[in-house]
C-alpha positions in Angstrom: 118.5 108.8 89.0 120.4 105.4 88.5 118.7 102.5 86.2 117.6 100.4 89.2 116.1 103.6 90.9 114.4 104.5 87.9 112.8 100.6 87.8 112.0 101.4 91.2 110.1 104.4 90.6 108.2 102.8 87.7 107.6 99.6 89.9 105.7 101.7 92.5 104.0 103.9 90.2 102.7 100.7 88.7 101.7 99.0 91.9 99.7 102.2 92.3 97.8 102.5 89.3 98.1 98.6 87.7 98.7 100.2 84.1 100.9 102.9 83.3 101.8 104.5 79.8 104.9 105.6 78.2 104.3 109.2 78.2 102.7 109.0 81.9 106.0 107.1 83.4 108.4 109.8 81.1 106.3 112.8 82.9 106.3 111.6 86.2 110.3 110.4 86.1 111.3 113.6 83.7 113.0 111.2 81.4 112.5 110.9 77.5 109.9 108.3 76.4 112.5 106.5 74.3 114.1 106.0 77.9 110.7 104.6 79.6 110.3 102.2 76.7 113.7 100.6 76.8 112.7 100.5 80.8 109.4 98.7 80.4 111.1 96.3 78.0 113.8 95.0 80.1 111.5 94.7 82.9 109.3 92.7 80.6 112.2 90.6 80.2 112.6 90.1 83.8 108.6 89.3 84.3 108.0 92.5 86.6 105.5 93.6 84.2 103.8 93.0 81.3 104.0 95.0 77.9 101.0 96.2 76.2 100.8 98.9 73.1 101.8 102.1 74.4 102.2 101.2 78.0 102.6 98.2 80.6 100.5 96.6 83.1 101.1 94.8 86.6 102.0 91.2 86.6 100.9 89.0 89.2 104.9 88.0 89.8 105.4 91.8 90.9 104.1 91.4 94.0 107.3 89.8 95.1 110.1 92.0 93.8 113.7 91.6 94.4 115.2 93.4 97.3 116.9 95.9 95.1 113.8 97.1 94.0 112.4 97.8 97.6 115.3 99.6 99.2 113.8 102.7 98.5 110.1 102.2 99.6 109.6 104.2 102.6 113.2 104.4 103.7 112.9 107.2 106.3 110.3 105.0 108.1 112.5 102.0 108.0 115.3 103.6 109.5 113.1 104.9 112.7 112.0 101.5 113.3 115.3 100.3 113.1 116.5 102.8 115.6 113.8 102.0 117.8 114.4 98.4 117.3 118.0 98.7 118.6 116.6 99.9 121.7 115.4 96.7 122.7 118.8 95.0 122.5 121.1 94.5 125.3 124.8 93.9 125.1 126.1 90.7 124.4 122.7 89.6 123.2 121.9 86.8 120.7 119.8 88.4 118.0 118.0 87.0 115.1 116.9 88.6 111.6 115.5 87.3 108.9 115.7 88.8 105.4 113.9 91.9 104.2 114.9 95.8 103.6 113.3 96.8 107.1 115.6 94.2 109.2 118.5 95.0 107.3 118.0 98.6 108.7 118.1 97.3 111.8 121.3 95.2 111.3 122.9 98.3 110.3 121.7 100.3 113.2 123.0 97.6 115.9 126.3 97.5 114.2 126.3 101.0 114.8 125.3 101.3 118.3 127.1 98.0 119.8 129.4 98.3 122.4 132.6 97.4 120.9 133.9 95.6 124.0 130.8 93.3 124.2 129.3 93.2 120.9 126.5 90.8 119.6 125.8 87.5 117.9 123.6 87.7 114.9 121.8 84.4 113.6 120.6 85.0 110.4 119.4 83.5 106.9 119.6 86.6 105.1 122.6 86.8 102.7 122.9 90.1 102.5 122.7 90.8 106.0 125.6 88.4 106.8 127.9 89.9 104.3 127.1 93.2 105.6 127.9 92.6 109.2 131.1 90.1 108.6 133.5 93.4 108.7 132.2 94.3 111.8 135.0 92.8 114.4 132.2 93.2 117.3 129.5 91.0 115.6 129.6 87.1 115.6 127.6 85.9 112.5 125.7 82.5 112.5 124.6 82.2 108.6 122.3 79.3 108.5 122.5 76.8 105.4 119.9 76.6 102.7 119.2 77.7 99.0 119.0 81.0 98.2 116.0 83.0 97.0 117.4 85.8 94.6 114.4 87.9 95.3 115.1 88.3 99.0 118.6 86.8 99.5 117.1 84.4 102.2 118.0 81.0 102.7 115.4 78.4 102.9 115.2 75.1 102.9 115.9 71.9 105.4 119.7 72.9 105.9 118.5 76.2 107.4 115.9 74.6 109.8 118.7 72.0 110.9 121.0 75.0 112.0 118.2 77.3 113.5 116.8 74.2 115.5 120.1 73.8 117.2 120.2 77.5 118.7 118.5 79.7 121.2 117.8 83.6 120.7 117.6 86.3 123.1 115.2 88.4 120.6 114.3 88.0 117.0 113.3 91.1 114.8 111.0 89.7 112.2 110.7 91.4 108.6 107.2 90.7 107.2 105.7 90.9 103.8 101.9 91.4 105.4 100.9 91.4 109.1 97.4 91.4 110.1 95.7 91.6 114.0 93.9 88.6 113.7 95.8 86.4 111.1 99.3 87.3 111.9 102.3 87.6 110.2 102.9 86.5 106.2 105.5 85.7 103.7 105.3 85.5 100.0 106.7 82.3 99.6 106.2 79.3 101.6 109.7 78.4 102.0 110.6 81.8 103.8 107.4 81.6 105.9 108.8 78.1 107.2 112.6 79.2 108.1 110.8 82.6 109.4 108.7 80.5 111.7 111.6 78.2 113.0 113.7 81.3 113.6 111.2 83.3 115.9 110.3 79.9 118.1 114.0 79.9 119.1 113.8 83.7 120.7 112.8 84.5 124.3 111.3 88.0 122.4 110.0 88.4 119.2 109.6 91.6 118.0 107.8 92.6 114.2 109.2 95.3 112.3 107.1 96.6 109.7 106.0 100.2 108.1 102.4 100.9 108.0 102.2 99.7 104.6 102.5 96.3 105.7 99.7 96.3 108.0 96.3 95.1 107.8 96.7 92.6 104.9 97.5 89.3 103.9 100.3 87.2 101.9 100.2 83.6 100.6 102.1 82.1 103.3 101.5 82.6 107.2 104.7 82.9 109.2 103.0 82.4 112.6 99.9 83.5 114.4 99.5 87.1 116.2 100.1 85.8 119.5 103.8 84.7 118.8 104.6 88.6 118.4 105.2 90.4 121.5 106.0 93.6 120.0 105.4 95.5 116.7 107.5 98.6 116.2 105.7 100.7 113.1 105.7 104.3 111.6 103.1 106.8 113.0 101.4 106.0 109.5 99.1 103.4 111.4 95.9 104.5 112.5 94.8 104.7 116.2 92.3 102.3 115.5 94.5 99.6 113.6 97.2 100.0 116.7 94.2 99.3 119.0 93.4 96.3 117.3 97.0 94.5 117.8 96.8 95.6 121.4 93.9 94.0 121.5 95.5 91.0 120.5 98.4 91.2 123.2 100.5 92.8 121.0 102.6 95.6 122.2 102.6 98.5 119.6 105.4 101.1 119.1 104.7 103.7 116.4 108.0 105.8 115.6 
């Protein structure tokens, strides 16, 4: 297990339990207590947790973890969601993608399945998505300007908005931090929410891509009301009654 994988596992445990002892973490990760103490100290320096005597507690900023710490969460579900998402993309389409681990999986799936003769265009404010797809010869990348957020690799601000206002998209895939069938889609940061709202407003079709852990809650800043979303692609962990609430709100639900 690499250091980042270990840190991700620690933060996952901490998010579930709220408080974590050195011994509990060492047992769960099958490493020494000395290793865990070093990990706790390094994560505390990055304000990802708060050290206590003999352990650590969650810290308010940990709700918005850098993208590299999120990549292992619900990986199988995100890959299935991405495979279902690309089925909605027609050859030669102009596709919008905001930042996030699920939309990054969608980008990878698109690059693999795209018709090399027709290709497609990706419009994104996510630096990692643009960097990964730039080497694909059949993909045209349009990257917005803006100020980069290290937590998500998303570009935000008026420069990003200025580019998006000039474009029209066939379909946009929206990654979210939370999605509620009444209140709509949310992001942790108001700057991301604003740019994401503009991105989906330029699309003829809007598809939210979110694993079941993101469903039913809210975050700090609303991206859009629920009626701005046409389809939700999620995993089979979404209960029937929750899926019905989205259907009642006019959203087509696809569980994979």
